[in-house]
C-alpha positions as CSV (number, residue, x, y, z in Angstrom):
1,X,-4.6,1.9,19.8
2,X,-7.5,3.7,18.2
3,X,-8.4,2.7,14.6
4,X,-7.7,6.2,13.3
5,X,-4.2,6.1,14.7
6,X,-3.6,2.6,13.4
7,X,-4.7,3.7,9.9
8,X,-2.4,6.7,10.0
9,X,0.5,4.5,11.1
10,X,-0.4,1.8,8.6
11,X,-0.4,4.3,5.8
12,X,3.4,4.6,6.4
13,X,3.7,0.8,5.9
14,X,1.5,0.1,2.9
15,X,0.1,2.1,0.1
16,X,-3.6,3.0,0.1
17,X,-5.7,0.8,-2.3
18,X,-9.5,0.7,-2.6
19,X,-11.7,-2.3,-2.4
20,X,-10.2,-5.0,-0.3
21,X,-7.6,-6.8,1.5
22,X,-3.9,-6.3,1.4
23,X,-2.0,-7.2,-1.7
24,X,1.3,-8.6,-0.3
25,X,2.9,-8.4,-3.8
26,X,2.1,-4.7,-4.1
27,X,2.3,-3.9,-0.4
28,X,-1.1,-2.0,-0.6
29,X,-4.5,-2.2,1.0
30,X,-7.7,-0.5,2.1
31,X,-8.1,1.7,5.2
32,X,-8.8,-1.2,7.5
33,X,-5.8,-3.1,6.0
34,X,-3.6,-0.2,6.9
35,X,-5.0,-0.3,10.5
36,X,-4.5,-4.0,10.8
37,X,-1.0,-3.9,9.3
38,X,0.0,-1.4,11.9
39,X,-1.5,-3.5,14.7
40,X,-1.0,-7.1,13.7
41,X,0.7,-7.3,10.4
42,X,-2.6,-7.6,8.6
43,X,-4.2,-10.4,10.6
44,X,-7.9,-9.6,10.1
45,X,-9.4,-11.9,12.8
46,X,-7.9,-9.5,15.4
47,X,-9.9,-6.5,14.0
48,X,-13.1,-7.6,15.8
49,X,-11.3,-8.1,19.1
50,X,-9.5,-4.7,18.9
51,X,-12.3,-2.6,17.5
52,X,-15.6,-4.5,18.3
53,X,-17.6,-1.3,17.5
54,X,-17.0,-1.9,13.8
55,X,-19.8,-4.4,13.9
56,X,-22.2,-1.9,15.4
57,X,-24.9,-0.3,13.3
58,X,-24.0,3.1,12.0
59,X,-27.6,3.9,11.5
60,X,-29.0,5.5,8.4
61,X,-31.3,4.3,5.8
62,X,-29.3,1.2,4.9
63,X,-28.3,0.4,8.5
64,X,-24.7,-0.2,7.6
65,X,-22.2,-1.3,10.2
66,X,-19.4,1.1,10.9
67,X,-17.1,-1.3,9.1
68,X,-19.1,-0.9,5.9
69,X,-19.5,2.8,6.3
70,X,-15.8,3.4,6.8
71,X,-14.7,1.1,4.0
72,X,-17.2,2.7,1.6
73,X,-16.1,6.2,2.5
74,X,-12.5,5.3,2.0
75,X,-13.1,3.6,-1.4
76,X,-15.3,6.2,-2.9
77,X,-14.2,9.5,-1.3
78,X,-10.5,9.0,-0.7
79,X,-9.5,6.7,-3.5
80,X,-12.4,7.2,-6.1
81,X,-13.6,10.8,-6.3
82,X,-10.8,12.1,-4.2
83,X,-13.1,14.4,-2.3
84,X,-11.2,13.6,0.9
85,X,-7.5,13.4,1.6
86,X,-6.3,10.5,3.7
87,X,-5.7,12.9,6.6
88,X,-9.3,14.2,6.4
89,X,-10.5,10.6,6.3
90,X,-8.5,9.7,9.4
91,X,-10.1,12.8,11.1
92,X,-13.5,11.4,10.1
93,X,-12.7,8.0,11.6
94,X,-11.5,9.7,14.8
95,X,-14.8,11.6,15.0
96,X,-16.9,8.5,14.9
97,X,-14.8,6.0,16.8
98,X,-15.4,5.5,20.6
99,X,-12.8,6.8,23.0
100,X,-10.0,4.3,23.8
101,X,-10.2,2.7,27.2
102,X,-7.0,2.2,29.1
103,X,-6.3,0.6,32.4
104,X,-5.4,3.1,35.1
105,X,-2.9,2.2,37.9
106,X,-5.7,1.2,40.3
107,X,-7.4,-1.1,37.8
108,X,-10.2,1.3,36.9
109,X,-10.8,2.0,33.2
110,X,-10.4,5.6,32.0
111,X,-11.2,7.1,28.6
112,X,-8.2,8.5,26.8
113,X,-7.6,9.8,23.3
114,X,-4.6,10.5,21.3
115,X,-4.4,14.2,20.2
116,X,-2.3,13.6,17.1
117,X,-1.8,10.9,14.5
118,X,1.5,9.4,13.7
119,X,3.0,11.1,10.6
120,X,5.2,9.4,8.1
121,X,7.6,11.0,5.7
122,X,6.2,10.5,2.2
């Protein structure tokens, strides 16, 4: 599952919260917590295996990793200034993440992408 789709699904499971890891008491967490909750119930050590590109450099002046860039964008633009909706943020993540690779029937790997995100009733 792509990170963008996992965040969308995770947003149905926990409430968005800036700045950190899941609060089990409040059932809330940051964008990456939402993704990890959807995939593994919030087990962070799996994030690097599922989305290894998060540790790659995103470039720019400060040479942030994609993890830092995505976390910062969520904290400041979605939760802080509210210049992005969660849906627009998910679209941003979808625009920067690599295509998902799936095994085809003959064992070759093929690029695939999901056209839509899961939608939860709010």
